[in-house]
C-alpha positions in Angstrom: 169.1 108.8 252.6 165.9 109.4 255.5 166.5 113.1 255.8 163.5 113.0 258.2 165.6 111.0 260.5 168.7 113.2 260.1 166.7 116.3 261.0 165.1 114.2 264.3 168.3 112.7 265.2 170.0 117.0 265.4 167.0 118.8 266.6 166.2 118.8 270.5 162.9 119.7 271.1 161.7 119.6 274.7 161.4 116.4 276.3 159.9 114.8 272.8 162.4 111.6 271.8 163.5 111.1 268.5 160.8 109.3 267.0 158.2 111.8 268.2 159.9 114.4 266.7 160.5 112.3 263.1 156.6 111.1 263.2 155.6 115.2 263.3 158.4 116.1 261.0 156.1 116.5 257.4 156.4 118.4 254.2 155.8 121.9 253.9 152.6 122.8 252.0 154.2 125.3 249.8 157.9 124.0 248.7 159.3 127.5 248.9 158.6 127.3 252.9 161.2 124.2 253.1 161.9 121.0 252.0 160.8 119.7 255.8 159.0 121.3 259.1 159.0 120.6 262.5 155.6 121.6 264.1 155.9 123.6 267.5 152.7 123.5 269.0 152.7 120.4 271.1 155.3 121.9 273.2 153.9 125.0 273.9 152.2 123.6 277.0 155.4 121.9 278.5 157.6 124.3 277.5 155.2 127.1 278.5 155.8 129.1 275.7 154.2 130.6 272.5 154.9 128.0 269.7 156.5 131.0 267.5 159.0 131.5 270.0 160.0 128.1 270.6 160.3 127.6 267.0 162.6 130.2 267.5 164.6 129.2 269.6 164.9 125.6 267.6 166.4 127.2 264.8 168.8 129.4 266.3 170.1 126.1 268.2 169.8 123.6 265.2 173.0 122.6 264.0 173.4 123.1 260.3 175.8 120.8 258.3 176.0 119.6 254.7 172.8 118.2 254.5 171.0 120.5 255.8 171.8 124.0 255.3 169.2 126.1 256.4 166.1 125.5 260.0 164.5 129.1 259.7 161.4 129.5 262.1 158.2 130.8 260.3 154.8 131.1 262.8 154.8 128.0 264.6 157.1 125.7 262.5 160.8 124.9 261.9 161.4 125.0 258.3 164.8 122.7 257.3 166.2 123.0 253.8 168.4 119.8 252.3 171.1 121.0 250.8 170.5 120.6 246.8 173.6 119.0 245.4 173.7 116.6 248.5 170.2 115.5 247.1 171.2 115.3 243.8 173.8 113.0 244.7 172.0 111.0 247.1 169.0 110.3 244.2 171.8 109.8 241.5 173.6 107.1 243.9 170.0 105.8 243.9 169.8 105.1 240.7 173.0 104.0 239.4 172.7 101.5 242.2 169.4 100.2 242.1 169.4 100.6 237.8 166.1 99.2 236.5 164.3 98.4 239.9 164.4 102.3 241.1 161.3 103.8 241.4 159.3 100.3 241.9 157.7 99.2 245.3 155.4 96.4 245.6 152.8 98.9 247.5 149.2 97.5 246.9 150.7 94.3 245.6 147.7 91.9 245.6 145.5 94.3 245.9 142.5 95.1 243.5 142.6 98.5 241.6 139.9 100.6 240.3 140.5 102.5 237.3 137.3 104.4 236.0 
């Protein structure tokens, strides 16, 4: 499951489209902050509010569910936490479905890698 897509579809951030919201969602530098973070600085000019105030408003309005269990404002960011049981079930389902292909990709296929 694409958790960023799930968050972006449910987050109403000013005039930003779902795709714009999706592109802004990132991983916080510290996992204790949350699993995903949305910066509110870009919204400050159009909403005429401080990023921290926007983050508080977005966090309060975000509808949590069985996937996203918490939305919290931290400075100018909204941090989201994913339900650990749901995440584990999603991962196990992928492992069982993909079997020996789980974790593999074609990234870098056909390119030269230099190892020192």
